[in-house]
C-alpha positions in Angstrom: -89.7 -56.7 -148.7 -87.4 -59.3 -147.1 -84.0 -58.1 -145.9 -81.7 -59.7 -148.5 -78.7 -59.3 -146.2 -80.4 -61.7 -143.6 -77.8 -64.4 -142.9 -80.7 -67.0 -142.9 -80.8 -66.5 -146.7 -77.3 -67.9 -147.3 -75.7 -71.3 -146.9 -72.2 -71.4 -145.6 -69.7 -72.0 -148.4 -67.6 -74.6 -146.4 -70.7 -76.7 -145.4 -72.0 -76.4 -149.0 -68.7 -77.8 -150.3 -68.9 -80.7 -147.9 -72.3 -81.6 -149.3 -70.8 -81.5 -152.8 -68.2 -84.0 -151.7 -70.9 -86.1 -150.2 -72.5 -86.2 -153.7 -69.2 -87.6 -155.0 -69.3 -90.2 -152.2 -72.8 -91.1 -153.3 -71.4 -92.1 -156.7 -69.0 -94.5 -154.8 -72.1 -95.9 -153.0 -74.0 -96.4 -156.3 -74.1 -100.2 -156.8 -75.3 -99.8 -160.4 -71.8 -98.6 -161.3 -68.9 -101.0 -162.0 -66.7 -101.5 -158.8 -63.6 -99.8 -160.0 -65.7 -96.8 -161.1 -67.0 -96.7 -157.5 -63.4 -96.9 -156.2 -62.5 -94.0 -158.5 -65.1 -91.8 -156.9 -63.8 -92.8 -153.5 -60.4 -91.7 -154.6 -61.8 -88.4 -155.8 -63.6 -87.9 -152.5 -60.4 -88.4 -150.6 -58.3 -86.1 -152.8 -61.0 -83.4 -152.6 -61.0 -83.7 -148.8 -57.2 -83.4 -148.6 -57.4 -80.1 -150.5 -60.3 -78.9 -148.4 -58.3 -79.4 -145.2 -55.0 -77.9 -146.6 -56.8 -74.8 -147.7 -60.2 -74.1 -146.3 -59.9 -75.7 -142.8 -56.4 -74.3 -142.6 -57.7 -70.8 -143.4 -60.4 -71.1 -140.8 -57.9 -72.2 -138.2 -55.7 -69.3 -139.0 -58.6 -66.9 -138.5 -59.6 -68.5 -135.3 -56.1 -68.3 -133.8 -55.9 -64.7 -134.8 -59.3 -64.1 -133.1 -60.7 -62.7 -136.3 -64.4 -63.0 -136.5 -64.9 -61.7 -140.1 -67.3 -64.1 -141.9 -69.4 -64.4 -145.0 -73.0 -63.5 -145.6 -74.1 -66.5 -143.4 -72.4 -64.9 -140.4 -70.9 -68.1 -139.0 -67.7 -67.5 -137.1 -64.6 -69.5 -137.8 -65.0 -71.5 -134.6 -68.6 -72.3 -135.5 -67.6 -73.4 -139.0 -64.8 -75.6 -137.7 -67.2 -77.3 -135.2 -69.8 -78.0 -137.9 -67.2 -79.3 -140.3 -65.9 -81.8 -137.8 -69.4 -82.8 -136.8 -70.3 -83.3 -140.5 -67.3 -85.5 -141.3 -67.5 -87.6 -138.2 -71.1 -88.3 -139.0 -70.1 -89.4 -142.5 -67.4 -91.7 -141.2 -69.6 -94.9 -140.9 -71.0 -94.3 -144.5 -67.4 -94.0 -145.8 -66.3 -97.3 -144.1 -69.4 -99.2 -145.3 -68.8 -97.9 -148.8 -65.2 -99.1 -148.9 -66.2 -102.6 -147.6 -69.0 -102.8 -150.2 -66.5 -102.0 -153.0 -64.0 -104.5 -151.7 -66.7 -107.2 -151.7 -67.6 -106.5 -155.3 -63.9 -106.3 -156.4 -63.3 -109.8 -154.9 -66.0 -111.2 -157.0 -64.0 -110.2 -160.0 -60.7 -111.6 -158.7 -59.2 -108.3 -157.4 -58.5 -107.9 -153.7 -57.1 -105.4 -151.2 -56.0 -107.0 -148.0 -53.4 -106.9 -145.3 -50.1 -108.8 -145.2 -51.2 -111.2 -142.5 -54.1 -112.4 -144.6 -51.9 -113.4 -147.6 -51.2 -116.9 -148.6 -47.7 -118.3 -147.7 -46.6 -117.9 -151.3 -47.8 -114.4 -151.6 -46.1 -113.5 -148.2 -42.8 -114.8 -149.6 -43.2 -112.7 -152.7 -44.0 -109.6 -150.7 -41.1 -110.3 -148.4 -38.8 -110.2 -151.4 -40.3 -106.9 -152.5 -39.8 -105.5 -149.0 -36.1 -106.3 -148.9 -35.4 -105.4 -152.5 -37.5 -102.2 -152.9 -38.8 -100.9 -149.6 -36.2 -101.6 -146.9 -33.5 -99.5 -148.7 -35.8 -96.5 -149.0 -37.8 -96.2 -145.8 -36.4 -94.3 -142.8 -36.6 -95.7 -139.2 -36.4 -92.8 -136.7 -35.8 -93.1 -133.0 -37.4 -90.3 -130.9 -35.8 -89.6 -127.5 -33.7 -86.9 -125.7 -30.9 -87.2 -128.3 -33.1 -87.8 -131.4 -35.6 -85.0 -131.9 -39.0 -85.5 -133.5 -38.5 -84.9 -137.2 -40.2 -82.3 -139.3 -43.1 -83.9 -141.2 -44.0 -82.4 -144.6 -47.6 -81.9 -145.7 -49.3 -85.2 -146.3 -46.5 -87.1 -144.7 -47.3 -90.8 -144.2 -45.7 -93.4 -142.0 -45.9 -95.6 -138.9 -45.6 -94.5 -135.2 -44.5 -97.2 -132.8 -44.0 -97.9 -129.1 -41.0 -100.2 -128.7 -39.5 -102.1 -125.7 -35.9 -103.1 -125.4 -34.6 -106.3 -123.6 -34.4 -104.4 -120.2 -38.0 -103.4 -120.4 -37.5 -99.8 -121.3 -40.0 -98.3 -123.7 -39.2 -95.9 -126.5 -41.1 -94.3 -129.4 -40.1 -94.4 -133.0 -41.3 -93.5 -136.4 -41.0 -95.1 -139.9 -41.3 -92.5 -142.6 -42.7 -94.0 -145.9 -41.6 -91.7 -148.8 -44.0 -90.8 -151.5 -41.7 -92.4 -154.1 -42.9 -95.8 -152.9 -46.2 -97.1 -154.2 -49.1 -96.9 -151.8 -49.9 -100.5 -152.3 -47.6 -103.5 -152.8 -48.9 -105.6 -155.6 -48.7 -109.4 -155.7 -50.6 -110.9 -158.7 -54.2 -109.6 -158.4 -53.9 -108.6 -154.7 -53.0 -105.1 -153.4 -51.5 -104.8 -149.9 -51.3 -101.4 -148.1 -47.6 -100.7 -147.7 -47.9 -99.9 -144.0 -49.2 -103.4 -143.4 -46.0 -104.8 -144.9 -43.7 -102.4 -143.0 -45.5 -103.1 -139.7 -44.7 -106.8 -140.2 -41.0 -106.2 -140.6 -40.5 -103.6 -137.8 -38.0 -106.0 -136.1 -35.8 -105.6 -139.2 -36.0 -101.8 -138.8 -35.4 -101.7 -135.0 -33.3 -104.7 -134.1 -33.2 -105.6 -130.4 -36.6 -104.0 -129.8 -40.1 -105.6 -129.6 -43.1 -103.8 -131.0 -45.6 -102.9 -128.2 -48.0 -101.0 -130.4 -48.1 -99.2 -133.7 -50.4 -97.2 -135.9 -50.1 -95.8 -139.4 -50.5 -92.0 -139.4 -50.8 -89.2 -141.9 -50.6 -85.4 -141.3 -52.1 -82.5 -143.1 -50.5 -79.1 -142.9 -51.7 -75.6 -143.8 -50.9 -75.2 -147.4 -52.4 -71.8 -148.1 -49.0 -70.2 -148.8 -48.3 -72.8 -151.6 -51.7 -72.4 -153.0 -51.9 -68.7 -152.8 -54.8 -66.9 -154.4 -56.7 -70.0 -155.4 -59.2 -71.5 -152.9 -57.5 -69.6 -150.0 -57.5 -66.1 -151.5 -60.3 -64.8 -149.4 -58.5 -65.9 -146.2 -55.3 -64.4 -147.4 -57.0 -61.1 -148.0 -58.1 -61.0 -144.4 -54.8 -62.1 -142.8 -51.9 -59.8 -142.9 -48.5 -61.0 -144.3 -46.9 -61.3 -140.9 -49.7 -63.3 -139.4 -49.7 -65.6 -142.4 -46.0 -66.4 -142.0 -46.5 -67.2 -138.3 -49.2 -69.7 -139.2 -47.3 -71.0 -142.2 -47.4 -74.8 -142.4 -49.2 -75.4 -139.1 -50.7 -78.8 -138.6 -54.5 -79.1 -139.2 -55.3 -82.8 -139.3 -54.0 -86.2 -138.0 -55.3 -89.4 -139.5 -54.9 -92.6 -137.6 -56.1 -96.2 -137.4 -59.0 -96.7 -135.0 -58.2 -98.0 -131.4 -54.7 -96.6 -131.4 -52.9 -97.1 -128.1 -53.6 -94.1 -125.8 -49.9 -93.7 -124.9 -48.8 -93.7 -128.5 -51.5 -91.2 -129.4 -50.4 -88.9 -126.6 -46.8 -89.1 -127.9 -47.9 -88.0 -131.4 -50.2 -85.2 -130.2 -47.4 -83.8 -128.0 -45.1 -83.4 -130.9 -47.6 -82.3 -133.6 -49.3 -79.5 -131.6 -52.7 -80.9 -132.3 -55.6 -81.7 -130.1 -58.1 -84.6 -130.2 -60.6 -82.6 -132.2 -58.1 -82.7 -135.2 -58.0 -86.5 -135.2 -59.8 -88.6 -137.8 -59.6 -92.4 -137.3 -60.4 -95.2 -139.8 -61.1 -98.9 -139.2 -60.5 -100.5 -142.6 -60.0 -97.5 -144.9 -56.4 -96.9 -146.1 -55.0 -93.6 -145.1 -54.8 -91.4 -148.3 -57.8 -92.4 -150.3 -56.4 -90.6 -153.3 -53.8 -93.3 -153.6 -56.6 -95.7 -154.7 -55.9 -94.4 -158.2 -53.1 -96.9 -158.3 -55.6 -99.7 -158.3 -58.2 -97.9 -160.5 -55.4 -97.6 -163.1 -54.8 -101.3 -163.3 -55.4 -101.9 -167.0 -56.0 -105.6 -166.4 -59.3 -104.7 -164.8 -60.4 -101.9 -167.2 -63.7 -103.8 -167.7 -64.6 -102.8 -164.1 -64.8 -99.2 -165.2 -67.5 -97.4 -167.3 -66.8 -97.9 -171.0 -64.3 -95.4 -172.4 -65.8 -92.9 -174.9 -63.7 -91.8 -177.9 -64.3 -88.1 -178.6 -65.3 -87.4 -182.3 -64.4 -84.8 -184.8 -67.4 -84.0 -187.0 -67.8 -81.8 -190.1 -66.9 -79.1 -190.8 -63.8 -79.6 -188.6 -62.8 -83.0 -190.2 -60.6 -81.2 -192.7 -56.9 -80.7 -193.2 -57.2 -76.9 -192.7 -59.1 -75.6 -189.7 -58.5 -72.0 -190.6 -60.5 -72.3 -193.9 -63.5 -73.5 -191.8 -63.2 -70.7 -189.2 -63.1 -68.1 -192.0 -66.5 -69.3 -193.2 -68.3 -69.8 -189.9 -68.1 -69.7 -186.1 -67.9 -73.0 -184.3 -68.9 -74.2 -180.9 -67.6 -77.5 -179.5 -68.8 -79.3 -176.4 -66.0 -81.4 -174.9 -65.3 -84.2 -174.2 -68.0 -85.4 -176.6 -66.6 -83.2 -179.4 -62.8 -83.9 -179.6 -60.2 -81.5 -178.2 -58.0 -82.3 -181.2 -59.2 -79.3 -183.3 -57.8 -77.0 -180.6 -54.5 -78.8 -180.8 -54.5 -78.5 -184.6 -55.4 -74.8 -184.3 -52.0 -74.2 -182.7 -50.1 -76.9 -184.6 -51.2 -75.7 -188.0 -50.4 -72.1 -187.1 -46.9 -73.1 -185.9 -46.1 -74.8 -189.2 -47.8 -72.2 -191.6 -45.5 -69.7 -193.2 -48.4 -67.2 -193.4 -48.6 -67.1 -189.6 -46.9 -64.1 -188.1 -48.1 -64.2 -184.5 -49.6 -66.7 -181.9 -50.8 -65.5 -178.6 -52.4 -67.4 -175.8 -52.9 -67.9 -172.1 -51.8 -71.0 -170.3 -53.2 -71.9 -166.9 -52.9 -75.7 -166.8 -51.2 -77.0 -169.9 -50.4 -80.6 -168.6 -47.0 -82.4 -168.4 -46.7 -83.5 -172.1 -48.5 -80.7 -173.9 -48.6 -80.9 -177.7 -49.8 -77.3 -177.6 -46.8 -75.9 -175.8 -44.5 -78.0 -178.0 -46.1 -76.4 -181.1 -45.6 -72.9 -179.6 -41.9 -73.7 -179.0 -41.6 -74.9 -182.6 -43.3 -71.7 -183.8 -41.0 -69.5 -181.7 -37.9 -71.3 -183.1 -39.2 -70.8 -186.6 -39.2 -67.0 -186.0 -42.9 -66.4 -185.5 -43.9 -63.9 -182.8 -45.1 -66.1 -179.9 -46.6 -64.5 -176.8 -47.7 -66.6 -173.9 -49.2 -65.7 -170.5 -48.1 -68.5 -168.2 -49.9 -68.3 -164.9 -47.4 -69.5 -162.3 -50.0 -69.4 -159.5 -52.1 -72.2 -161.0 -52.7 -74.4 -158.0 -50.6 -77.6 -157.9 -49.3 -76.8 -161.5 -46.7 -74.1 -160.4 -43.7 -76.3 -161.1 -45.0 -77.7 -164.4 -45.9 -74.2 -165.6 -42.5 -72.8 -164.7 -40.8 -75.6 -166.7 -42.9 -74.8 -169.8 -42.3 -71.1 -169.3 -38.5 -71.6 -169.3 -38.7 -73.8 -172.4 -40.7 -71.2 -174.2 -38.3 -68.4 -173.3 -35.4 -70.5 -174.4 -37.1 -71.0 -177.8 -37.5 -67.2 -178.2 -41.1 -66.7 -177.1 -42.2 -63.7 -175.1 -43.5 -65.1 -171.8 -45.5 -63.0 -169.4 -45.8 -64.3 -165.8 -49.2 -62.9 -164.8 -50.4 -59.6 -163.6 -49.4 -58.3 -160.2 -52.1 -58.9 -157.6 -54.4 -60.7 -160.1 -54.4 -64.3 -161.3 -55.0 -64.7 -165.1 -57.6 -67.4 -165.5 -59.0 -66.4 -168.9 -58.8 -69.0 -171.7 -58.0 -67.4 -175.1 -55.7 -68.0 -178.1 -55.2 -65.7 -181.1 -53.5 -66.5 -184.3 -52.6 -63.7 -186.8 -51.8 -64.5 -190.4 -50.6 -62.3 -193.3 -52.2 -63.0 -196.7 -50.8 -60.6 -199.3 -51.1 -57.2 -197.7 -53.9 -58.1 -195.3 -53.8 -59.4 -191.8 -56.3 -62.1 -190.7 -57.1 -62.9 -187.1 -58.5 -66.1 -185.7 -59.6 -66.6 -182.1 -60.3 -69.5 -179.8 -62.2 -68.8 -176.5 -63.0 -71.5 -173.9 -64.4 -72.3 -170.5 -61.6 -74.8 -169.8 -57.8 -75.2 -169.9 -55.6 -75.9 -172.8 -55.0 -79.4 -171.5 -55.8 -82.4 -173.8 -55.7 -84.8 -170.9 -58.3 -83.1 -168.7 -60.3 -82.3 -171.8 -61.2 -86.0 -172.0 -62.9 -86.0 -168.6 -64.0 -82.4 -168.1 -67.1 -81.0 -169.9 -66.2 -77.6 -171.4 -67.2 -75.3 -174.2 -64.9 -74.1 -177.0 -65.7 -71.3 -179.5 -63.8 -70.5 -182.7 -64.3 -67.3 -184.5 -62.8 -64.9 -187.1 -65.2 -62.1 -186.2 -63.4 -58.7 -186.6 -64.9 -57.2 -183.4 -63.7 -60.2 -181.3 -60.3 -60.2 -182.9 -59.9 -56.5 -182.0 -60.8 -57.3 -178.4 -58.4 -60.2 -178.4 -55.6 -58.0 -179.6 -56.5 -55.3 -177.0 -56.6 -58.0 -174.3 -53.1 -59.3 -175.0 -51.8 -55.7 -175.2 -53.2 -55.3 -171.7 -51.4 -58.4 -170.5 -48.0 -57.5 -171.9 -48.1 -53.7 -171.4 -48.5 -51.1 -168.7 -52.3 -50.7 -169.2 -54.5 -50.1 -166.2 -57.7 -52.0 -166.1 -59.1 -52.0 -169.6 -62.6 -52.4 -171.1 -63.3 -54.5 -174.1 -66.1 -53.7 -176.6 -67.6 -57.2 -177.5 -66.0 -59.5 -174.9 -66.2 -58.8 -171.2 -63.3 -59.0 -168.9 -63.1 -59.2 -165.1 -62.4 -57.5 -162.7 -64.3 -54.6 -164.2 -66.8 -55.9 -166.7 -68.2 -59.4 -166.1 -70.0 -58.8 -162.8 -71.7 -55.6 -163.8 -72.8 -57.2 -167.1 -74.2 -60.2 -165.3 -76.1 -58.1 -162.8 -77.5 -56.0 -165.6 -78.6 -59.1 -167.6 -80.3 -60.6 -164.5 -82.1 -57.3 -163.9 -83.3 -56.9 -167.5 -84.5 -60.5 -167.7 -86.4 -60.1 -164.4 -88.4 -57.2 -166.0 -90.3 -59.9 -167.9 -91.7 -61.2 -164.7 -93.2 -64.7 -165.0 -92.3 -64.8 -168.6 -88.6 -64.3 -167.8 -86.2 -67.3 -167.6 -82.6 -67.4 -166.5 -80.3 -70.5 -166.7 -76.9 -70.2 -165.0 -74.4 -73.1 -165.1 -71.2 -72.8 -163.1 -68.9 -74.7 -160.7 -69.8 -72.5 -157.7 -72.2 -69.7 -156.7 -70.8 -67.6 -153.8 -70.9 -64.0 -154.8 -73.5 -62.1 -152.6 -74.3 -59.4 -155.1 -75.1 -62.0 -157.8 -77.2 -64.0 -155.2 -79.1 -60.8 -154.2 -79.8 -60.0 -157.9 -81.2 -63.5 -158.4 -83.4 -63.1 -155.2 -84.8 -59.8 -156.6 -85.5 -61.4 -160.0 -87.3 -64.3 -158.3 -89.4 -61.8 -156.3 -90.6 -60.5 -159.7 -91.6 -64.0 -160.7 -88.7 -64.7 -163.0 -88.0 -68.4 -163.5 -84.4 -69.3 -162.5 -82.7 -72.6 -163.1 -79.2 -72.9 -161.6 -76.9 -75.8 -162.5 -74.1 -75.5 -159.9 -71.8 -78.5 -159.5 -70.2 -77.6 -156.2 -70.7 -74.8 -153.7 -74.0 -72.9 -153.7 -74.6 -70.3 -151.0 -78.0 -69.3 -152.4 -81.0 -70.7 -150.6 -83.7 -71.8 -153.1 -87.5 -72.0 -152.7 -87.7 -69.5 -149.7 -91.2 -68.0 -149.5 -91.2 -64.4 -150.7 -87.5 -64.5 -151.7 -86.5 -67.4 -154.0 -89.7 -69.3 -154.7 -89.0 -69.5 -158.5 -85.4 -70.6 -158.1 -84.3 -74.2 -158.5 -80.7 -75.3 -157.9 -79.3 -78.5 -159.4 -76.0 -80.3 -159.3 -74.9 -82.9 -161.8 -72.3 -85.5 -160.7 -71.4 -88.3 -163.1 -68.8 -89.8 -165.4 -67.5 -86.4 -166.5 -66.6 -83.4 -164.3 -69.0 -80.6 -165.1 -66.8 -77.6 -165.8 -68.4 -75.0 -168.2 -69.7 -71.7 -167.2 -72.7 -70.8 -169.3 -75.1 -67.9 -168.6 -78.4 -67.8 -170.6 -81.2 -65.2 -170.6 -84.4 -65.9 -172.5 -85.5 -62.4 -173.6 -82.1 -60.7 -174.3 -80.8 -59.8 -177.7 -77.8 -62.1 -177.1 -79.1 -64.9 -175.0 -76.0 -67.0 -174.3 -72.6 -66.2 -172.8 -69.7 -68.6 -172.0 -67.0 -67.8 -169.6 -63.9 -68.9 -167.7 -65.4 -67.1 -164.6 -67.3 -68.8 -161.8 -69.9 -66.8 -159.8 -67.4 -66.2 -157.0 -65.7 -63.0 -155.7 -62.3 -64.4 -156.5 -63.3 -64.8 -160.2 -65.4 -61.7 -160.6 -63.2 -59.2 -158.7 -59.8 -60.7 -158.1 -58.9 -62.3 -161.4 -58.5 -61.7 -165.1 -61.4 -63.6 -166.7 -63.2 -63.4 -170.0 -66.9 -63.8 -170.9 -67.9 -64.3 -174.5 -71.3 -63.6 -176.1 -72.5 -66.3 -178.5 -74.1 -64.1 -181.1 -75.1 -66.7 -183.7 -78.6 -68.0 -183.1 -77.8 -71.6 -184.2 -74.8 -71.9 -181.8 -76.7 -70.3 -179.0 -79.5 -72.7 -179.5 -77.1 -75.7 -179.5 -75.9 -74.6 -176.0 -79.4 -74.0 -174.8 -80.4 -77.5 -175.9 -77.6 -78.9 -173.9 -78.7 -76.9 -170.8 -82.3 -78.1 -171.2 -81.2 -81.7 -171.6 -79.3 -81.4 -168.3 -82.4 -79.9 -166.6 -84.3 -83.1 -167.6 -81.6 -85.5 -166.5 -83.0 -87.9 -163.9 -80.0 -90.1 -163.4 -77.1 -87.7 -162.5 -79.0 -84.6 -161.3 -79.4 -83.6 -157.6 -81.7 -80.8 -156.3 -80.8 -78.5 -153.5 -83.5 -78.2 -150.9 -84.2 -75.1 -148.7 -82.6 -76.8 -145.7 -79.3 -77.2 -147.5 -79.6 -80.9 -148.2 -79.5 -82.4 -151.7 -81.8 -85.1 -152.9 -81.4 -87.2 -156.1 -84.0 -86.2 -158.7 -86.5 -89.1 -158.9 -85.8 -91.4 -161.8 -89.3 -91.4 -163.1 -90.3 -92.2 -166.7 -87.6 -92.7 -169.4 -84.0 -92.7 -167.9 -82.2 -89.6 -169.0 -78.4 -89.6 -168.4 -77.1 -86.5 -170.2 -73.6 -87.8 -170.4 -74.7 -91.1 -172.1 -77.1 -89.2 -174.3 -74.5 -86.8 -175.5 -72.1 -89.6 -176.2 -74.8 -91.3 -178.3 -75.6 -88.0 -180.0 -72.0 -87.4 -181.2 -71.5 -91.0 -182.2 -74.7 -90.8 -184.3 -73.8 -87.5 -185.8 -70.3 -88.7 -186.7 -71.7 -91.9 -188.4 -74.3 -90.1 -190.4 -72.3 -87.0 -191.4 -69.5 -88.6 -193.4 -69.0 -87.1 -196.8 -71.9 -84.7 -196.2 -71.9 -80.9 -196.8 -71.4 -78.6 -193.8 -74.9 -77.3 -194.3 -76.4 -80.8 -194.2 -74.4 -81.6 -191.1 -75.5 -78.4 -189.3 -79.2 -79.3 -190.0 -78.6 -82.9 -189.0 -76.9 -81.9 -185.7 -79.8 -79.6 -184.8 -82.3 -82.4 -185.6 -80.5 -85.1 -183.7 -79.9 -82.9 -180.6 -83.5 -81.8 -180.6 -84.8 -85.4 -180.9 -82.4 -86.3 -178.1 
């Protein structure tokens, strides 16, 4: 029997994440996609990498400085991980540059260009000059750095120019020009976008009169942000580091981005003030610093035809009705977003808010969005005297300020707002509405894998589940009492809640399915697979011959197809038009085959968060979800396979092209067209037939 603690059986989570981001970059490299779609994936790649450095690399650096050698199952030390991360990204540098140049060439064929100030026509230069003096010059900040002018504090992701300047007597000085985030990243003139640093560089004589520019470079700094983003991606590092140590490392620099061939003296000036060494420098030839800012260009509606066609989510029977509650009373419903519209979830809360029979609305809010119709409906309900209870998770990464604003608005309206559980982040997605009809109370519940955010629901795939089942309603009530009261960890009867129930249940389900040997089949779909106990359970199941298909979008620490350990395990990742976000756990021979959850297969979700896992008890709904999983396992356009050496390869596009995102769009469009004015029973049979044919 193999030692399942052998570090050779586990991929490092940081290196696995880098490979995920490389799959995002592969979308940007895909010449079959429209050019702005490719630019969008380049923007996503850059944003992802910024967060990775702020959190994961910053955490590793903090461990290294503290001389802490604690590691994951792969046993790589922090120093070894940092070295491999740098090597990986430097190796990817040329691919990134070539990708950007390829996209620029394609965009220029369609009349859209990204270029520097010096390459503009005279008329365009005159236009940009006006923009500089009217909109940029009053806002940017020229800073002298010398004995009487100290080097300024640079906030995380600060961006600007560093310069070497010479006065008329031949003395050299250094200066900075800070470019605030309130300014657009690109200056626009007609169909041309000019990086703002290119414009500012041209007018440095206006900013430092009496000085000549000797050399300059745009620069961007990344700081340790693990304090701001506590308990999200950095929670495992924070558990290792003590509070005092964390505060000493707070906000330390972790990365410096520069233009290639920066003057050596100017580089030494920056490094001396930023407390960084050359290992922390990343240089770019043509790429603009801050790839995430490319969204400014992607969002140019004049060039919308250079993106993939927009899909309009559909509402199909039985939910195409004026009263969603009458439907839920008759049957449970599963929706698959964004193909099925998110609007029924909005209506679920809106109708409850305006219905005189409603006496209580309870829900969790993790990422509600800036203009949330759901929160506005909750505010209306509270003002109307209904009992409104909302768990607002203030530690939701990058949404802290937005969530606090909504929480205050809800409290002002009279809602009871709970700000999380001490020591645990509430990541569960649940809403409960209670109505009084005569002398009887009726409860309706919505459970989901994704957030109550109509905006992200158009680009994330997620599962929604509506039910009026009494046993689930009781658990929902119990769950909200736990959130608002003094209850210690509680157990639910039908639903499963972390940190005490989900992991043991999954381990038991894996073990029971493995008892069927070669006849056993497990399909797990999640964003990440990191938890060692879950991985070991899957290894043991594979050793018994159980077939295991894993659809893991991002990090996967499990090593598939290892002789004697994981020969029956296949790991896939789907990267495409929509962000794969559902957590679905399926077991062929179990009484209840299918479960949906807010929890990923990571220690942070299974043991350090409040999460929910929901059994899908109805055979028809379970089969619908199974068919979606099987479709994704046949996808030969968006699916990648993880190999035993840690690399991913695109699944060969043999036979008929199968793009699950396109097929599910077509499925919902067809169902919507054919189901008008039909009975719910007919629509249910039709949906089953169309999906099966698909």
